[in-house]
C-alpha positions as CSV (number, residue, x, y, z in Angstrom):
1,M,5.1,18.7,-7.5
2,S,2.3,17.0,-9.1
3,P,-1.3,17.7,-7.4
4,S,-3.3,15.4,-5.4
5,T,-6.1,13.4,-7.2
6,L,-8.2,14.2,-4.1
7,P,-10.6,17.2,-3.7
8,A,-9.2,19.5,-1.2
9,G,-11.2,20.1,2.2
10,Q,-13.5,17.0,2.1
11,A,-13.5,14.2,4.2
12,L,-13.6,11.1,2.2
13,T,-14.1,7.4,3.1
14,L,-11.1,5.5,1.9
15,H,-13.2,2.4,1.6
16,D,-14.9,4.3,-1.3
17,L,-11.9,5.3,-3.0
18,V,-10.8,2.2,-4.8
19,T,-13.0,-0.4,-6.4
20,P,-12.0,-4.1,-5.7
21,T,-11.1,-6.1,-8.7
22,A,-12.1,-9.9,-8.6
23,H,-9.0,-11.9,-8.8
24,G,-6.7,-8.9,-8.9
25,I,-5.1,-6.2,-7.3
26,A,-6.7,-2.5,-7.6
27,S,-5.2,0.8,-6.9
28,R,-5.6,4.5,-7.0
29,L,-2.9,7.1,-6.5
30,L,-4.1,9.5,-4.1
31,M,-1.3,11.9,-4.2
32,K,2.2,12.2,-6.0
33,A,4.9,14.8,-5.1
34,T,8.6,14.8,-5.9
35,G,9.3,13.4,-2.5
36,G,7.0,10.5,-2.6
37,N,3.4,9.4,-3.1
38,V,0.4,7.9,-1.4
39,T,-1.8,5.0,-2.9
40,L,-4.6,3.0,-1.7
41,F,-4.8,-0.8,-2.6
42,S,-7.4,-3.0,-2.8
43,F,-6.2,-6.9,-3.0
44,D,-8.6,-9.8,-3.6
45,A,-8.1,-13.1,-1.6
46,G,-5.0,-14.9,-2.7
47,Q,-3.4,-12.1,-4.4
48,A,0.4,-11.0,-4.2
49,L,3.1,-8.8,-5.2
50,T,6.2,-10.8,-6.0
51,E,9.6,-9.7,-4.2
52,H,11.0,-6.6,-5.4
53,T,12.7,-3.3,-4.4
54,S,12.0,0.2,-4.3
55,A,14.1,3.4,-4.1
56,F,11.7,4.8,-1.6
57,D,11.2,4.0,2.1
58,A,7.4,2.9,2.4
59,L,4.9,2.6,5.2
60,V,2.1,0.2,4.8
61,L,-0.9,1.1,6.8
62,V,-3.4,-1.9,6.8
63,L,-7.2,-0.9,6.5
64,E,-8.8,-4.2,6.0
65,G,-8.1,-7.9,6.0
66,R,-4.8,-9.4,6.5
67,F,-1.4,-9.1,4.6
68,V,1.7,-11.1,5.0
69,L,4.6,-8.9,4.2
70,T,8.1,-10.5,3.8
71,V,10.9,-7.9,4.4
72,A,14.3,-9.1,3.8
73,G,13.2,-12.7,3.8
74,S,11.5,-12.4,7.3
75,P,7.5,-12.7,7.1
76,V,5.4,-10.0,9.2
77,E,1.6,-10.3,9.5
78,A,-0.2,-7.2,9.5
79,T,-3.7,-6.6,10.4
80,P,-6.1,-3.6,10.5
81,G,-4.6,-0.9,12.5
82,T,-1.0,-2.0,12.2
83,I,1.7,-0.3,10.3
84,V,5.0,-1.8,8.7
85,R,8.0,0.1,7.3
86,L,9.4,-1.3,4.3
87,P,13.0,0.3,4.0
88,A,14.4,1.5,0.6
89,N,16.4,-0.9,-1.4
90,V,15.4,-4.0,0.7
91,P,13.7,-6.8,-1.0
92,H,10.0,-7.2,0.2
93,A,6.8,-9.0,-1.1
94,V,3.1,-8.5,-0.2
95,D,0.7,-11.7,0.1
96,A,-3.3,-11.2,0.9
97,P,-4.4,-14.4,2.2
98,E,-8.0,-12.7,2.2
99,A,-9.5,-9.6,0.6
100,S,-7.6,-6.6,1.9
101,R,-7.0,-3.1,1.7
102,M,-3.9,-1.0,2.6
103,L,-2.5,2.7,2.2
104,L,0.9,2.7,0.9
105,V,3.1,6.0,1.7
106,M,6.2,6.1,-0.1
107,V,8.8,8.7,0.8
108,R,12.2,9.6,-0.7
109,D,14.8,11.5,1.0
110,T,15.5,14.4,-1.6
């Protein structure tokens, strides 16, 4: 198991843990373990991840902005305070029509 990239026993502000990239996508791996990982993402307006699959089940927790997630061909609008499950091995894509941040939790059944 790999250690967390975060200091232990501290309350940290998610907003401050990743620096947005103009016209791009920034990410920071917060924790990585054999069974999954937690990554913080910042998308500039108009940025996207094309359709892909993952061997992990994933949870997208929207922190700021708005995402349109396409899961198995069906679009899902996700706004702050919402969570969307992306099943393992199911095609999905991510589009950020506005500057947005999300926390991605990936879990594998080991």
